[in-house]
N, C-alpha and C positions, 0 to 999 in steps of 0.2 A: 504494500500500500504506500501511498505518497500523499502529501498535501497538495492542494491546488497551488499554493505558493511555491512549492518545490518544483513543480512542473513548469509553472510560469517563469521561475528563475532560469531554468534550463532553456526555455524558449527564448528568453531575453538574451542569453549568451549565444544561442544558435542563430538567431535572427535579431541582432541588436536593434532596439527601437530607434536609435539615431539614424538608421538607414531608411526609416519610413518617410514617405512624402509628407510635407507639412500639412496637407489637407486631410490626412488619414486619421483613423481612430484605432490605434493598436494597443495591445497589452490586455490585461485582465479587465473586461468590460462589465462582467456580472459575476458576483459570487464572493465567497469568504476565503481568503488566502490560507487560513488556518484549518479549513475543512479537510479531513482525511477521506480519500477516495480510492477505489480500486478498479474503476472502469472509465475509459476515456474513448470518445469517438471523435474522429476528425471528419471534416466535410468541407466542400467548397463554399457552400452557402447554407445558412439555416433557413429552411423552408418548413411549411407545415408537415411535410413528409419526413424530413430528417429530424425535426424536433420530436415528432411522435416516436420515431425510432429510438432516439436517445432516452425519452421518458419510459417507453416500454421496456427498454434494455437496462434501465436503471443506471445509466451513465452518471458519473459525478461531475464530468467536465466535457464540454464540447470545445475542440480547437477548430475554429472555423476560419477559412481564409478570408472571406468577406465579412466585415464586422457587422454585428447586430447589437445595438442599433449603430448605424453608420453616422447619422446626424442626431442631434439632441431631440428627445421626444418631449413634447409639452405635457403629455398625460399618458398614464399607463392604464389602458382599458382594453376590453376585448373587441372594440369596435373597428380597429384597424389592424392589419396583419402584423406589422412589426411590433406594435405594443402588445398585441395578444400573445405573440410568441415569447416576448420577454416575461409577461405575466405567467404564462404556463411553465416556462423553464424555472423561474424564480420559485413558483409554487412547488415544483418537483426538486428544489434545491440543487439544480444543475448550474454549474458555473460556465462562463463563456470567456474564452481567450481568443484573440485574433492577432496573428502576426502580419497579415496582409502584405503591404508593400515592403516591409522589412524582410519578409520571407522571399519576395520577388528578387530582392537585391543582395541577399546574403551569399556568403562564400559557397555554401551548398544549397542555395536557393533555386527557385524555379527557372530563372533565366540562365543561370550557370548550368543547370541540368539540361536545358534545351540545347545549349551550345555543345555540351558533351554528346548528347543524342545525335546531333548533326555531324559530329566529328570535326568541329572547328579547331583550328590551331591559333596560337598567339591571342588568346581570349583576354579581353579587358572590358571594364565597364563602358557602356555607351556614354553615360554621363557620370564621371568619377565623383565620389563624395568629397566634399571640401576637406574634411578631417581624416577620412579613411580612403585615400586615393586608389587603393587596390580594390576597393569595393565601390558600389554605386548602382545607379539605375540602369537596367538593361544590360546587354552584353554585345560585343562586336568581336568578330574573329574571321579567320580565313580558311577556306577549303585549301588543301594542299595543291589542288589543281582545279580548274573550272569544272563546275557541275551544271547539268541542265535543271530546269525547274521540275521536269519529270522525275529526276533523281531525288531532288529535295522533297517533293510531294510523296514519293514512295517511302522515304525514311519516316516522314512525319505520320503518314497513315498507319504504318506498321507499329511505330513506337508509342503513339498517342491514342491509338485505337479510334481514329476518327474516320468517318465515311467519306467526307469530302474535304478537299483542299482547294481554295480559290486563289487565283493569281491574275494579274493584269497583263501578263504576256504569255506567249504560247509555251507549250511544254518543252520545245527545243531551245528556248532562250537560255543562255548560259550566264552564270553568276559565280563570283568568287569571294568577295568581301561582304560578309553578312552581318546585319544588325538584328538583334533579338529584343522583343519587348512583349511579354506575355499579357494576356487580358486585353483591355481596350488600349492597345499600344500604338494606334495610328498617330497619336500626338508626338511620337518620337521620330516622325519622318524627317523633320528639319534637322534634328540632331544626327540622324543616320546619314543624311546628305552631307553634313559638315564633316563627318567621320569618313567620308569617301566610300560609303556602302553602295553596292549596286543591287542589294537585296535587303528587305526588311521582313522578317518573319514575326508575325503577331497573331493575336487571337481575332481581333476585329478592328475595322476602320470604317470611317464614314465614306460615302460615295464621293464627296469632294476631295477627301484625302487620297482616294484611289486615283482620281483624275490628276491630282497634283503629282503623285508618285510617277504616273505614266509620263507626264510632261517632262519630268526630270530624268526619265530613263531608268528609274529604280523599280525593280520587281517587288511588288507588295504581295506577300504570301500570307493568306489568312486560313487558320485551322479552326476558327470558332473560339469564343471566349472560354467555353466549358473545357474543350479539349486541351487548350493551351495551359490550363492550370489544374485540372482535376488529378492528373497523374502526380502532381506535386503533393497533394494532401494524402495520396495513397503511400507515397514514399515517406512522408512525415509520420504516418502511423507506424511504419516499420522502424523508423529511427526512435520514436518514443517507446515502442515496445522493447527495443534493445536496451534503452537507457533505464526504463522503469519496468524491470522484469516481473515485479510483484503486482503489476497492474495488467489488466486486459485492455489492449488498445486495438481499435479497428477503424477502418475508413467506412463511412456510411454506405450501406448497401441499398438505400432507398432513394438517394438523389440521382438524378439523371439530367441530361441536357434538355432544356425546355423547348429547343428548336427541333422541328420535324420537317423533313422534305416531303412534299406531297406530289 
C-alpha cells in the first residue's frame, strides 16, 4: 500500500511540474495526500465511463492525463458533467492527480516516447525549458535517412494502434527532420518551422493550421488526439506498478476514442 502523497511525490519527480505549461492544472487536484490506498487507475480523461470504472473497482487514486477539473468550477453539483464527476469521485473518496503537460515534456514522457517509437536520432526539445534546457515542450529529431510518409504512417498505426493517419501530402512524400507534439499540437507548427522541420507529427490540428503547414512545405501528420496520448497512460500504469508493487495499478479498460469513422 502507499499514500496518495507518496504516489504524487513520485509523479512530481517523474514529470516535474515546472515542465507544465503555464495555463495547465497539474498535480494533486482532488483528495487527501495522507490517505492510504492500494488500487490506482490511470486514464487519458475522466469520463462518466472511466469514473464509474474507478468507483466500481474501488480505486483510491485516478492518475488522469487530462485534468479534472481543468478550469475552476463555480459550484459542485450534479447538474453539469465535470462537477458531477468531481462530486461522485469525492463521495467515493477517490483522489485525482494529473501530470498532463508535465508528462508530455518529461524525460520519459509522451513526446520522448513518440520520438523513440519513430526511431529518431539527435532528439531534443522542440521548445527547450528556460531552466531545464535538456527538457521542454515537444521533441525534434532526425531519421537516419529520409523516410516516406507511408513509412511514418505505418510505424504510427502499428505502435499506437490507430486506424487512420492523416497527412497533407501524398504517401510518397519524403521527410527527415521531424517535430513531435502530442495532443492538440498544431500550435507548435511555427516552432517546428523555426527548428527546420519538414514534418510535424501531432494528435490534431485545425484546418487553417493544415493549410499553413502545406504552404510552408511541412508535412503535418495527425494520428488523432486519443491515439497520440493514450499509449502514454498505459505505459505510466506499468511504471507505477513497478514502483509501487504493493498496489494494483491498471490503465482504464472502459475509455475509448470518442471519434468514429462512418
